[in-house]
Residue, then its C-alpha position, 0 to 999 in steps of 0.5 A: m466529464q465523460n466516462d472514460t470506459s464508456n466504450n469498453p467492451l469489458r464495461i458493456y459486459k459489466n453492465k449487462t451481467s448482474h451480481a448473481m450471473l457473474m458469480t454464478s457463471v464463474a463458479t460455472a466455469v470453475l467446475g466445468s473446467a474440470i471436464l475440459i481439462e481432463s479431455l485436453s490433458h492428454r494433449s500436453a504429452v504431445y510437446a514432451a519430446e520437444p525441448k523443455l520449454g515450460i514456465e519455471e515453477i514458482t514457490v511461495t510461502a503464502r500458507r507459511r510453508e513452501e509450496s507451488l504457486q499453483q497448488t496454493p488455494i489463495a488469489i496470489t501474485a508473485l514476482s521474483g526478484v528477476d521480474i521485478e528488475m526486468r519491469n523497472a520496479a523501483d519501489l512498492t508503488n510499482v508493484s500495483r502495475f502488475t497486480p490486479n485490483l491492487t492500489f499502493e500509492r504515496g500519502a497526499g501532500n498534507t498528510g505525512g511524507a513522501s514515503n507513507a503508503q496507502v494500500f488498497i486490495r479489492g477496495v479495502g484499504q486505509q487512507d490515513w498514515l496516523f498511528t490512530t488507524e490501522a492499516g488495511v493491508g499488512i506488509y511483512v518483510d521476511g515475516v516481520y510485520f511493518s505495523r505503521q504506513m509511515g515509511n512503508v513505500l519500501d525500496l525493492i532491493d536484493l529480493e527473492r520475491v514479492e507475494v501479493l495475497r488478496g483477501p483477509q489472511g487472518t488464520l495464517f498471518g501474525k497480524n490480522s490483515v483484512g484486506g490482503a498482505i504483501q510480503l517481501i522475501s529477501k535473498q538469504p545468505t548461501g555462504e558461497f562467495g558472490g554478489f553484484a555491483e550496480v550503477t544506474v544513471g539517468r533523467f533528473n540527475r538520477l544516480d543510483a548504486k546498489g550492491s550485495v556480497d554474500f560470504a562464509i564466516a565459518p562452516t555453519l555461519a553465512a553472511k549477506l551484506s546488502f546496500a543501496s544509495l538512490n538519488r533523483d532530482g525532484y520533478v515539480k518545481r517551486l517557481i519562488d525559490g526553485i526547490k524541486l519536490g518529488d526527489i529521492n535521496a535514500d540510503s539503506v544497508k542490510l546485513q543478515l547472518a545464517w547460522q546452522a546452530a544444529e542439524n535440525v536448527e537454523v537461525l537467521l539474525a538480520a539487521d537494517y538501517g535506512r535514511r531518507r533526506e528528501e523534499s516534500i511530496p510533490d504537491v500542486a494546486i488544481g483548484f480554488n474557490n475565492a468564496a470559501s467561508f474560511a479563506a474569505l474571513w482570512n483574506a478580510y481580517a488576517g491582513l497577511g495577503t489575499y489568497s485566491s486563484i492568482y496562485a494557480t500555475n495551471n501546470p502539474f509540475t510547478t507550484n507557488a509554494t514557499a513553506k518549509s519542505q521536508s520529508d525525512v525518515d530514519s529507520w532501523g530494525v533487528s530480527s531473529t528467526i529461528n527454525w527448529t525441525l523435529d521429525t514431522i513437527a516444525l517450530k518457528s520463532i520470529t523476534a523483531y524490534r523496529a523504530t522509525d523516526a520522521a519529520f515531514a513538512a508541507d505547503p498545501d496552499n501552494s502559494p507564498l502566503p502563510f495561509i496553510e502550513t503543516s509539519n510533523e515530528t513523528d517517532t514509533s517503535q515496535f516489539s513483536q514475537e510470533f510462534q508457529l508450531s506446524g506439522q505434517h502427518f499421515n503421509d502428508r495428508l494432514n497439514w497444520l499450524l498453530g500460531a501466537f502473535y504478540i505486538k507492542e507499539k509506542g508512538s508520539d506525534h508532534f504536529i504544527s498546523r499553521l491554519g489560517q495564521g492571523l485570523f484570530a488576532g485579526l478578529e479580536s482587533l475588530p470593534g464588534p461582531i462582524d454582523g453588528s450584533p451585541l457582544n453579549a449575544p454574538t451570532a458572528a465572530g469579531g470583537p475582543g473576547n467574542p467566544l466565536n473568535l476561538g472557534l475559528d482559531i485552528d492555527s494549532i499544536r497538537n501532541s499525541h501518544i499512543s500505546v497499542e498491545s495486540l495479542s492474537f492466537f491463530s490456527h490453520v489445518s488442511y486434510k486430504l479427504l481423498d487423493r485429489l480432495s482437500i478441506s482447509g480451515g482455521i480460525r483466529y482470535t484477536h484482542d487489541k488494547k489502545d491507550f491515546t493521549i492528546s493535548y491540543f493548543k491554539t497558537g493565535a489564542q494561546l489557549l490549551v484547549v484540550p489538556p493532556t487527556l487519555t483515552s483507552k479503548s479495547w476490541s476483540a474479535w474471532s476470524p474464521k476461514l474454511g476452504l475446499e480444494y480439489q486437484i482436477t489433474d496434476d496441472a490443474m486445481t480448483y478452490a473455494s473459500v470463505s473467511k472473515g477479516f477484522k480491522s481494529g478501531g481506533f481514534n480520531g488523531r486530529p481533534t478540534s474539541l475535547g469531545v472529538a479528542t475522547s471519540t473513538f471509532d469501531p472495528e471494521t470487518v470483511m466477509s469474503y466468498e472466493v472461488g478460483m482455479k489454477t491451471a498449467w497447460f501444454d507442459r507448462r507453456l501456459i499458466l492460467n489462474a482465475s478467481a472470483f470473490l464477493s466481499k461483505y464490507d461492514d463498519i467501513q472506516l473512512t477519513a474525510i475532510i469536512t467543514s465545521p459549523q464555524g467554517g474550519i476544516v476537520a479531519a474525521v474518521d466515521n464508520a460509514g456503514k456497509a458495502e458489497i464488493k465483487g470482482v474477478e482477477v485473471e492472470l496469464s503467463a505464457r511462452p509459446i516459443a523458446g525465448l518468448d515470455i508473455n505475462a498478462s492480468l486482469g482485475y475487475t472490482d464492483a464496490k457499492y455501498t449498501r447502508l450508510n450510518p446516520g451522520t455519515q458525512t461526505t458519502t452517499l449511497n452512489s459514491k464510488f469507493v475511494k482508491t478503487p478502479e473498476w478495472t486494472y489490467n497489464i500485458g508484457a512481452q519479454y524476448t531472450a535472443p541468444l547471440d552466438s557464443d562469443s556475443g552474449t544474449i540480448i533481452l527486450r521486455a515492454d509493459w502496458s498497464y491500464r487502471s480505469s478511472v478512480f476517485h482520490t476522496p471519499n466525497n468523489i469530488p470531480i476535480l480529483r477523479q482521475p480518468g483512466y490511463g495506461l503506462l508504457s515501460a520498457r527495458l533493453v538488456y545486453r548480457a555478456p557471454s560470461e554473464n558477468w556483467e550486463l548493460a540495461l537501457f530503460g524507460d518509464n512512462l514512455t508516453n509521458k502520461k500525466y496523471i493524478t496518484n493522490g490529492l486532498e480538497a477543502l475547497a468549501a472551507f480553505g478553498t483549496a484542492d491539491a493533488t499529486f501527480g505521477r512522474p513524467r517520462e524517465w529514462g536510465l542506463s545501468a551496468k550490472f557487475n556479477f562476481 
C-alpha cells in the first residue's frame, strides 16, 4: 500500500532531519527567539492607537491555580465553550481534531460499549477498557478524576472550557497521568437569573434538546441546573433485521450549588446522572480468512453453519450481524469542592463518589451464525478524596502546592463470550482424534474424553472482581529567581494496591477451569519534575522541563487458564524532556506557541490478540519493552482584521521501539505505535460580520483537520491501517440584534470521507477482521434561545 505522505514536504523534512538536529534546532529557535522578540516588541506599540483587536486572554488551571495560558509553562490546548460550539464538537472524540498529537476514539467492536474511550497523547495511552488496566491519559471533570475508560466518551455540554495537557502530569494532579490529562471545567452558578434552551435537528433523524438555568436560592446560595437529551439514528445497518448501529440515545442532568459559606469559604456541590440506551458499536467485517485454524475446525465439526467471506458486504455501512445489540450505560456522581482562603494560603478539598453500571453486547463475526458473540455486564464505583494546600509569598515570587490524593475503587464484570459455539460437542462426538492417533496419546483434538478438546473450548463465562486503593502525595513549587527567570519543580509518591478475583467457566464442557482465584499486587513509584521558565518580554516566555510519569501495573483480565488468571504485568514509565515557547505579537493580534519533546518510554503495556497453541484466541497484556518518542507541536491564533479569526495547529510524533522484551508477541522493532499518527494538523477560520443595528450578526466558520496514516492494532496488520485523511466541517450562525436568540446551520465530514476509527483482527485464529468507520456526512439546524 502506497505511503500517503510520501509527497508531503513536512515528511521530506522529517526524513532529512535526525533526532539530534530536530531537538537542537528547536532549542536554538527557542533561545534565538529572545533576541528576535526583543528587537520586534516595540513594533507592537504601533497598533496601540487602533481599535482593540487583540485576542482575548485565556485563563487556565493547568497548575491548579488560575493563570494566563500564555504564562503557563506546559504544552496545553484550551478550548472555550464557545470554541466547542462553533467547531461542532459534540463529545470528547471531536476535541482530538483540534489538538495536536491527541487521539481520542471509541472502543472497538468487541471490547466494550460505544461510549468507552481510547485516548493517546504523544503515543502514550491505553487501548483496553477493562478495569484490570489503567488509563494512560487522565480525564477530570471539575477536578474529579474519572478512573475508568468505560463511559468516558463524555458529551460536551454547558462547559466553560476544555483543557488538554500534554506530557506527564504527576506533580500537580491527583491521579498520576503518564501521558497527559484532559480537564473539563463546567460553567458554575453565578446567582444571576439566566440560561439557555437549544433544539437541534438534522440528518439521521437527529433531535437534540439542551438547556441550562442559573438562579439564586438565597443571597449566599446560587444554583445551576443543566440537562441534555441527544438522539440520532445509527449509520450502519444490519441487513437481516434492520437494526441501525452507531445511534445516539443519551440523556443527562446536572445540578450545581455554589454556597458562599463565609467571606473566605466557598463550597461547590454537584450531582449528575447520565443514561445511554444505544445499539452496539457500528462494527463491520473488513476481512475474512477461510483457512483460519479455529474457523476451519468450527466449520467442520460444530455443525452450525459455514463461516466464510460469503458474509462480507464490502460496504462500510452494512453488516450481516444478527446477535444481541446493546450499549447501555447508567452513571451518576456527587461531589463537594471546598475552597478556604487564609491570607496568602488556600486549602482545597475535593470529595467525590461515582458509580457506573453498563451492559454491552456485540456480534464481531458480522454474520447470522453463532460463531462469535460477546456480552458484558460491568459495574464500577469509586470514592476519591483530594486535598490541596497552596500559597503565595514574597510578593508572589514563591508559589507552592502540597497535595494528597486517595481513591478507592471496586468493580465487577460478568463476561459471556460465545466463541465457537458447538465445537466442543462436535469434537466429543467424533469416534477418535482427527489425525487418527490413539486416544491414550492424541496429537489432535477429537474423540470422547480427548483432553485436547478442552483446549479448544473457549465458549465461556468469566466473572471478575477488582478492588483498588491508591494513595499519592505530591508537591509543586515555583520561585522567581529574577524578575523574569523562574525555577519550578515537584515530586510525587504513588502507592497502588490491587486485589483481583476471577473465575473462568467453559460452557461447552460445563467445566469450571479457574475457580474463584484471588491475586494481589502492590506497586510504588516516585515521579519528579524540574523546570526553568524565562519571561523574555511581557508577551513572550520560554521554558524547559523534565518530568517522569508512572502508570500502575495490572492483571490479564481475559484469562484462558489458571496461569494467565494469576499473572500480572508491570507498571510503565515515561521520562519526558520538553522545551517550549509562548508568544503574543502585534498587540495580541497573533498568538504563536510551540513545544518540542523527547520521551523515554519504558515497560510499555500493550494489549494484543494472539493465537494460542490450540488455535484459539487470547487477549494478553505484555510489557513490550522500551521506546523513544520525539516530536513538535505548534499552535497559532490570529486576528489580522476586525471580525476575522484564524486558528491552526501542527503536531508531529516520531515513535520508535528501541528494545523489546523476550517473549513479546505481535510487535517488532519496526512496528509503528498503535493509534499514533506521525502528523496531525488543522486550520480553521471564523468571520463575524455585524449587520446594521437592526439586523443582527452573521458568523461563518470552517475547519479542516488532517491525520496521517495510523495503525489500529499493535501488530500493524495492513487491513487495519488507515491512510491519511482530512475532515471538513462548517457552521453558519445568524444572531439576533438583541442576542437573545440565534439560528445555526452546520455540517460535519462535508466531503463524506470514509475512514476507520478503530478495529480488531483475529485472522489467523477466527478468520475475522472488523472495523468501525467514522460517521458519514451530516448536517444539522439548531435554534438557541438565551434568557
